[in-house]
VOKOL-161109 format. One line per 5 residues: number of its first residue (from 1); for each residue x, y, z of C-alpha. Coordinates in nm, 4 decimals, m for minus. Each point is the difference from the previous one (the first is absolute). Layout:
N
NUM = X/Y/Z  ... .
# end
This chain:
423
1 = m2.4713/3.7986/m0.9388  0.0304/m0.2735/0.2505  m0.1164/0.0982/0.3517  0.2778/m0.0518/0.2639  m0.0894/m0.2434/0.2676 .
6 = 0.0387/0.1866/0.3529  0.2202/m0.2343/0.2454  m0.1023/m0.0006/0.3875  0.2658/0.1625/0.1806  0.2629/m0.1579/0.1273 .
11 = 0.0379/m0.0970/0.3933  0.3512/0.0283/0.1825  m0.0012/m0.2983/0.2586  0.2525/m0.1591/0.2222  m0.0559/m0.3278/m0.0205 .
16 = 0.2034/m0.3533/0.0280  0.0635/m0.2714/m0.2563  m0.1135/m0.3356/0.1066  0.1061/m0.1866/m0.3407  0.1529/m0.0016/m0.3623 .
21 = m0.2932/m0.0767/m0.2329  0.0820/m0.2229/m0.3030  0.0769/0.3033/m0.2374  0.2590/0.1448/0.2711  m0.2110/0.2415/0.1173 .
26 = m0.0150/0.0605/0.3850  m0.3223/m0.0905/0.1619  m0.1476/0.1953/0.2616  m0.3778/m0.0105/0.1929  m0.1163/0.3531/0.0340 .
31 = m0.3220/0.1769/0.1055  m0.0449/0.0311/m0.3906  0.0421/m0.4028/m0.0277  0.2836/m0.1872/m0.1567  0.2711/0.2451/m0.1515 .
36 = 0.2598/m0.1029/m0.2428  0.3135/0.1921/0.0333  0.3130/m0.0310/m0.2273  0.3259/0.0036/0.1349  m0.1011/m0.0855/0.3562 .
41 = 0.1323/m0.3279/0.1902  m0.1803/m0.1982/0.2596  0.0498/0.1778/0.3599  0.0556/0.3215/m0.1359  m0.1871/0.3248/0.1380 .
46 = m0.0056/0.2079/m0.2922  m0.1833/0.3098/m0.0748  m0.2037/0.0012/m0.3284  m0.2543/0.1938/m0.2172  m0.3147/m0.2504/m0.0337 .
51 = m0.2364/0.0181/m0.2636  m0.2680/m0.2770/m0.0213  0.1832/m0.3243/0.0293  0.3347/0.1361/m0.1054  0.2546/0.1944/0.1942 .
56 = 0.3422/0.1813/m0.1174  0.2918/m0.0390/0.2405  0.0923/0.3452/0.1400  0.2295/m0.0839/0.3096  0.1050/m0.2799/0.1766 .
61 = m0.0181/0.0479/0.3683  0.1402/m0.3167/0.1082  0.1836/m0.2237/m0.2256  0.0335/m0.3650/0.0548  0.3700/m0.1141/m0.0106 .
66 = m0.0743/m0.2217/m0.3113  m0.0244/0.3196/m0.2148  0.3084/0.0418/m0.2171  0.0975/0.2547/m0.2529  m0.1352/m0.0565/m0.3452 .
71 = 0.2799/m0.1078/m0.2555  m0.1167/0.2016/m0.2591  m0.0539/0.3966/0.0061  m0.3379/m0.0685/m0.2465  m0.1539/m0.2144/0.2664 .
76 = m0.3336/0.1742/0.0614  m0.0794/0.1783/m0.3041  0.0747/m0.2817/m0.2682  m0.2701/m0.2828/m0.0035  0.2086/m0.2536/m0.0256 .
81 = 0.0832/m0.1100/0.3581  m0.2272/m0.0122/0.3080  0.2382/m0.1160/0.2511  0.3814/0.1367/0.0373  m0.0423/0.1286/0.3503 .
86 = m0.0027/m0.3182/0.1831  0.2847/m0.2250/0.1039  0.0514/m0.3805/m0.0529  m0.1235/m0.2106/0.1503  m0.3368/0.1627/0.0293 .
91 = m0.0210/0.1034/m0.3466  0.0008/m0.3895/m0.1105  m0.2182/m0.0643/0.3121  m0.2202/0.2272/m0.1198  m0.0199/m0.1231/m0.3942 .
96 = m0.0266/m0.3366/0.1781  m0.2757/0.1010/0.1837  m0.2120/0.0979/m0.2433  m0.0147/m0.3292/m0.1871  m0.0766/m0.1445/0.3684 .
101 = m0.2823/0.2398/0.0165  m0.1286/m0.0638/m0.3291  m0.0010/m0.3879/0.0716  m0.1695/0.0918/0.3458  m0.2912/0.1660/m0.1745 .
106 = m0.0775/m0.3179/m0.2116  0.0124/m0.1905/0.3212  0.3458/m0.1820/m0.1301  0.2470/m0.1422/0.2343  0.3319/m0.0889/m0.1685 .
111 = 0.3541/0.0008/0.0698  0.1568/0.3197/m0.1390  0.3642/0.0251/m0.0558  0.2075/0.2804/0.0841  0.0278/0.2309/m0.2983 .
116 = 0.2903/0.0166/m0.2402  0.1670/0.2453/m0.0935  0.0548/m0.0264/m0.4008  0.0865/0.3535/m0.1128  0.3485/m0.0982/m0.0769 .
121 = 0.1523/0.2170/m0.2528  m0.2953/0.2111/m0.0396  m0.3206/0.0462/m0.2198  0.0739/m0.0971/m0.3495  m0.2809/0.1540/m0.1470 .
126 = m0.1775/0.3365/0.0205  m0.3050/0.1790/m0.1320  0.0843/0.3739/m0.0089  m0.2821/0.2877/m0.1278  0.1305/0.3019/m0.2007 .
131 = m0.2633/0.3280/0.0121  0.0264/0.3608/m0.0885  0.0145/0.2663/0.2686  0.0091/0.3363/m0.1829  0.3352/m0.0085/m0.2785 .
136 = 0.1280/m0.3152/0.1858  m0.0888/m0.3539/m0.0456  0.0526/m0.1811/0.3233  0.0809/m0.3746/0.1199  m0.0318/m0.1640/0.2688 .
141 = m0.2797/m0.2197/0.2417  m0.3489/0.1593/0.1038  m0.0681/0.1825/0.3323  m0.1271/m0.1854/0.2561  m0.4091/m0.0214/m0.0414 .
146 = 0.0038/0.2436/m0.2702  0.0534/m0.0152/m0.3865  0.2539/0.2982/0.0374  0.3491/m0.1382/m0.1343  0.3035/0.0286/0.2616 .
151 = 0.3162/0.0407/m0.2166  0.2906/m0.2067/0.1022  0.3475/m0.0354/m0.1136  0.0910/m0.3317/0.1484  m0.1537/m0.2659/0.2049 .
156 = 0.2252/m0.1959/0.2369  m0.2216/m0.3287/m0.0193  0.1119/m0.0608/m0.3824  0.2846/m0.2114/m0.0991  0.3326/0.1970/m0.0848 .
161 = m0.0853/m0.0428/m0.3772  m0.3490/0.1733/0.0308  0.1684/0.2463/0.2885  0.0196/0.2984/m0.3287  m0.4228/m0.1055/m0.0960 .
166 = m0.1486/0.3073/0.0274  0.2603/0.1750/m0.1994  m0.0094/m0.2573/m0.2587  m0.3497/0.0043/0.0108  m0.0262/0.3565/m0.0718 .
171 = 0.2280/m0.0211/m0.3013  m0.1920/m0.2831/m0.1359  m0.3273/0.1955/m0.0022  0.1838/0.3331/m0.1161  m0.0893/m0.0818/m0.4008 .
176 = m0.3629/m0.0439/0.0948  m0.0260/0.3741/0.1024  m0.2666/0.1370/0.2476  m0.3293/m0.2351/0.0313  m0.3118/0.2512/m0.0473 .
181 = m0.1667/m0.1941/0.2684  0.1126/m0.2385/0.2506  0.3328/m0.1361/m0.0452  0.2416/m0.3003/m0.0424  0.0578/m0.3101/0.1440 .
186 = 0.3554/m0.1498/0.0020  0.0773/m0.3460/0.0959  0.3786/m0.1001/0.0403  0.1103/m0.3266/0.0701  0.3460/m0.1461/0.0692 .
191 = 0.1106/m0.3252/m0.2130  0.3071/m0.1543/m0.0275  0.0321/0.1563/m0.3717  m0.0380/0.3828/0.1631  m0.3071/0.2062/0.0457 .
196 = m0.3286/m0.1206/m0.1459  m0.2321/0.3198/m0.0484  m0.3658/0.0265/m0.1029  m0.1837/0.3428/m0.0535  m0.3558/0.0250/0.0627 .
201 = m0.1982/0.2835/m0.1613  m0.2799/0.1581/m0.2416  0.2430/0.1559/m0.2456  m0.0322/m0.0688/m0.3534  0.2937/m0.1992/m0.1601 .
206 = 0.1886/0.1148/m0.2819  0.3331/m0.0784/m0.1825  0.2026/0.3118/0.1296  m0.0938/m0.0807/0.3693  0.0789/m0.3299/m0.0452 .
211 = 0.3288/0.0756/m0.1307  0.0303/0.2416/0.3237  m0.0775/m0.2654/0.2236  0.2362/m0.2397/m0.1639  0.2989/0.2587/0.0651 .
216 = m0.0947/0.0383/0.3371  0.0549/m0.3682/0.0675  0.3120/0.0125/m0.1434  0.1268/0.2640/0.2073  m0.0977/m0.1514/0.3315 .
221 = 0.0864/m0.3576/m0.1403  m0.3148/m0.1510/0.0628  m0.0516/m0.3636/m0.1011  m0.3470/0.0832/m0.1449  m0.2411/0.2636/m0.0135 .
226 = m0.3932/m0.0280/m0.0583  m0.2864/0.2091/m0.0292  m0.2999/m0.1240/0.1434  0.0932/m0.3647/m0.0439  0.1459/0.0498/m0.3765 .
231 = 0.3875/m0.0469/m0.0104  0.1623/0.3621/m0.1437  0.3440/m0.1573/0.0201  0.1487/m0.2807/0.1378  0.3577/0.0000/0.0071 .
236 = 0.0756/m0.2986/0.1906  m0.2690/m0.2618/0.1118  m0.1156/0.0835/0.3548  0.0850/m0.3324/0.2331  m0.0802/m0.1372/0.3461 .
241 = 0.1352/m0.3336/0.1476  m0.2386/m0.1986/0.1367  0.1098/m0.3212/0.1230  0.2137/m0.1215/m0.2626  m0.2064/0.1734/m0.2842 .
246 = 0.0411/0.3647/m0.1828  m0.3364/0.1868/m0.0395  m0.0626/0.2533/m0.1816  m0.2620/0.2518/0.1727  m0.3188/0.1059/m0.1431 .
251 = 0.0082/0.3777/m0.0344  m0.1486/0.1635/0.3040  m0.0987/m0.3668/0.1453  m0.0054/m0.0952/0.3381  0.3208/m0.0941/0.1837 .
256 = 0.0753/m0.0816/0.3899  0.1266/0.3807/0.1429  0.3284/m0.1780/0.1021  0.2186/m0.2817/m0.1030  0.0330/m0.1156/0.3448 .
261 = m0.3732/m0.0043/0.0354  m0.0283/m0.1942/m0.3063  0.2658/m0.2780/0.1278  m0.1657/0.0147/0.3442  m0.3384/m0.0980/m0.1280 .
266 = 0.1449/m0.2641/m0.2087  0.1796/m0.1288/0.2831  m0.2716/m0.0532/0.2015  m0.2016/m0.1271/m0.2567  0.2510/m0.2752/m0.0925 .
271 = 0.0063/m0.1476/0.3644  m0.3638/m0.0530/0.0270  m0.0096/m0.1808/m0.2805  0.0157/m0.3914/m0.0228  0.2105/m0.2017/m0.2599 .
276 = m0.1228/m0.0628/m0.3431  m0.3214/0.1919/0.0220  m0.1630/0.1559/m0.3169  m0.0607/0.3777/0.0666  m0.2845/0.2362/m0.1030 .
281 = 0.1456/0.3696/0.0246  m0.2664/0.2277/m0.0555  0.0374/0.3505/m0.0552  0.3675/m0.0924/m0.1091  0.1153/0.3083/m0.1587 .
286 = 0.3234/m0.0398/m0.1704  0.0640/m0.3056/0.1838  0.2081/0.1208/0.3167  m0.1312/m0.3267/0.1877  m0.0492/m0.2016/m0.3124 .
291 = 0.3244/0.0002/m0.1238  0.1880/m0.0946/0.3508  m0.2802/m0.2553/0.0654  0.0842/m0.1731/m0.3162  0.3369/m0.0819/0.1150 .
296 = m0.1816/m0.3000/0.1918  m0.3841/0.0089/m0.1083  m0.2051/m0.0064/m0.3061  m0.1967/0.3588/m0.0260  m0.2991/0.1002/m0.1585 .
301 = 0.0128/0.3964/m0.0125  m0.3245/0.2265/m0.0267  m0.0350/0.3239/m0.0310  m0.2491/0.3079/m0.2093  0.3217/0.1574/m0.1229 .
306 = 0.1037/m0.2270/m0.3287  0.3061/0.2254/m0.0648  0.1317/m0.1127/0.3763  m0.0647/m0.3402/m0.0843  0.1766/0.0004/m0.3450 .
311 = 0.3001/0.1660/0.1930  m0.0226/m0.2966/0.2462  m0.0590/m0.2460/m0.2747  0.3437/0.1109/m0.1778  0.1727/0.0183/0.3137 .
316 = m0.0443/m0.3610/0.0530  0.0488/m0.1130/m0.3484  0.3493/0.1657/0.0286  0.0846/m0.1108/0.3263  0.1760/m0.3873/0.0569 .
321 = m0.0866/m0.2159/0.2880  m0.3706/0.1024/0.0473  m0.3015/m0.1812/m0.0155  m0.3128/0.0240/m0.1707  m0.1505/0.3557/0.0373 .
326 = m0.3501/0.0101/m0.1794  m0.1951/0.3276/m0.0499  m0.3589/0.1168/m0.0341  m0.1467/0.3536/m0.0373  m0.2820/0.0356/0.1687 .
331 = m0.1850/0.2774/0.2151  m0.0068/m0.1507/0.3253  m0.2569/0.2381/0.1498  m0.2405/m0.0538/m0.2693  0.0576/m0.3331/m0.0592 .
336 = 0.1758/m0.1785/0.2765  0.1006/m0.3540/m0.0016  m0.2741/m0.2194/0.1307  m0.0013/m0.2682/0.2708  0.0887/m0.2952/m0.2457 .
341 = 0.2460/0.1790/m0.1449  0.2525/m0.0404/0.2802  m0.0263/m0.3452/m0.0245  0.3879/m0.1623/m0.0724  0.1524/0.2697/0.1578 .
346 = 0.1909/m0.0141/0.3848  0.0253/0.3490/0.0524  m0.1668/0.3256/m0.1621  0.1302/0.3149/0.0769  m0.1398/0.3308/m0.0645 .
351 = 0.1690/0.3563/0.0146  m0.2974/0.2575/m0.0871  m0.0266/0.3565/0.0297  m0.0392/0.1828/0.2825  m0.3987/m0.0531/m0.0515 .
356 = 0.0691/m0.3368/0.0612  m0.1645/m0.2961/m0.1768  m0.3680/m0.0712/0.1833  m0.1539/m0.1954/m0.3127  0.2867/m0.1918/m0.0728 .
361 = 0.0988/m0.1301/0.3529  m0.4040/m0.1025/0.0227  0.0554/m0.2163/m0.2525  0.3482/m0.1455/0.1636  m0.1691/0.0140/0.3195 .
366 = m0.2477/m0.2711/m0.1293  0.2964/m0.2043/m0.2061  0.1905/m0.2841/0.1613  0.3719/0.1568/m0.0766  0.1418/m0.1336/0.3378 .
371 = 0.2553/0.3281/m0.0152  m0.1115/0.3737/m0.0256  0.2736/0.2581/0.0021  m0.1205/0.3733/m0.0132  0.2201/0.3080/m0.0645 .
376 = m0.1312/0.3282/0.0406  0.0728/0.3641/0.1088  m0.2778/0.0870/0.2021  m0.0617/m0.1325/0.3343  m0.4208/0.0894/m0.0256 .
381 = m0.0453/m0.2128/m0.3306  0.2336/m0.2338/0.0579  m0.1811/m0.1114/0.3658  m0.3369/0.0451/m0.2252  0.1153/m0.2537/m0.2168 .
386 = 0.1520/m0.2238/0.2667  m0.3026/m0.0217/0.1590  m0.1869/m0.1294/m0.3048  0.2698/m0.2695/m0.0018  m0.0383/m0.0850/0.3927 .
391 = m0.3649/m0.0320/m0.0566  0.0273/m0.2243/m0.2562  0.2464/m0.2503/0.1540  0.3242/0.1226/m0.0008  0.1970/0.0638/0.2742 .
396 = 0.2365/0.3065/0.0311  0.3587/m0.1627/0.0560  0.2180/0.3166/0.0504  0.0139/0.3641/m0.1052  0.3239/0.1651/m0.0680 .
401 = 0.0301/0.4052/m0.0307  0.2732/0.1504/m0.2498  0.1039/0.3427/m0.0212  0.0902/0.0837/m0.3336  m0.1911/0.3642/0.0245 .
406 = 0.2045/0.1841/0.2368  m0.1473/0.2739/0.2106  m0.3483/m0.0606/m0.1787  m0.2940/m0.1683/0.1096  0.0247/m0.2660/m0.2488 .
411 = 0.1138/m0.3672/0.0982  0.0428/m0.3040/m0.1806  m0.1624/m0.3098/0.1544  0.0058/m0.3601/m0.0633  m0.2857/m0.2909/0.1560 .
416 = 0.0458/m0.3341/m0.0316  m0.3059/m0.1914/m0.0243  m0.0206/m0.3815/0.0379  m0.3407/m0.1922/m0.0646  m0.1359/m0.1621/0.3102 .
421 = m0.3429/m0.0727/m0.1019  m0.2743/0.0564/m0.2604  m0.3182/0.1902/0.0545 .
# end
């Protein structure tokens, strides 16, 4: 029997919020030290129940003019959004400020553009969780700072095609029954051929189950349904247009959150490139950048996901008018490109996961590559990797923040680095 942890009693304090932290929490300095209070805004006097360095907002005594009514009734319970209560331009200034602060913490000074809003038509992919509660299988997002599920009926941030996503997800997993432990994860992606759905679960697979899932896919007119990445049924080939090419995405694979976000990132990258240079695209995925860059540049794309590179290669071969794209399956964390591998490339582009690409960046910093373009969704790891490049003799020319994760703490970043000296 597990022993219950006795929590210290909460203290009710009246405090003033001084700033908004990088995760969207209001920050106050109290007699107990620095405290983080979700949903509070800078300049507000509030009442909060404080335990340790976390506080629960009980009442806003003096709200600031920048406070607005959250557009979603689930805000504050659902863990999907961090900041819906802050008006623009303050909301965008806060997001840009998280990037400026991360750069300052690394002693980096560079021009940071105004943030580009790239929400567009909405998020074209979503991951939902399904978990049992009593005799009901609920579908939704996790609650804030817990492992508990909050059921939802819709999400205002999704595209029109995905507006009914929770109901679709619930119908998809119905044939799986109730999980004995944990739950199911359902990924839905909007493609030009319809919804591409992937279920992640540990349930044993048999023919009756596959038949039931195929029937659900037909009823909901899904383009494709996969189970743990394996195709159950492909009624139409899922397609995404990238530049002049059509790509069939990998089941459950990575994709930029919004179409507008992907196009904004690609546009900034293309503008930074000189004419006729050869590009090395690291962490390329299915080629959202490589396929667009190949309209003017020869590209070598590298990623650890071999299936993604196969999809990229097929898209390139079927497209017309593109310059050569070559691919290489490679784990860039365990086996990064070495300093001399960059010879002959006019630009190195990298777009790693949130953890960044420290080992790979250290090799780039020792190279003679004249231009480096970094894409990231994490200001902290972006700034860390940027500091490595600057210490290696690069100048951070310009940084562009892009908001394709409306109301969340995430911000997409592009940094352009030019070689000024060798160290």
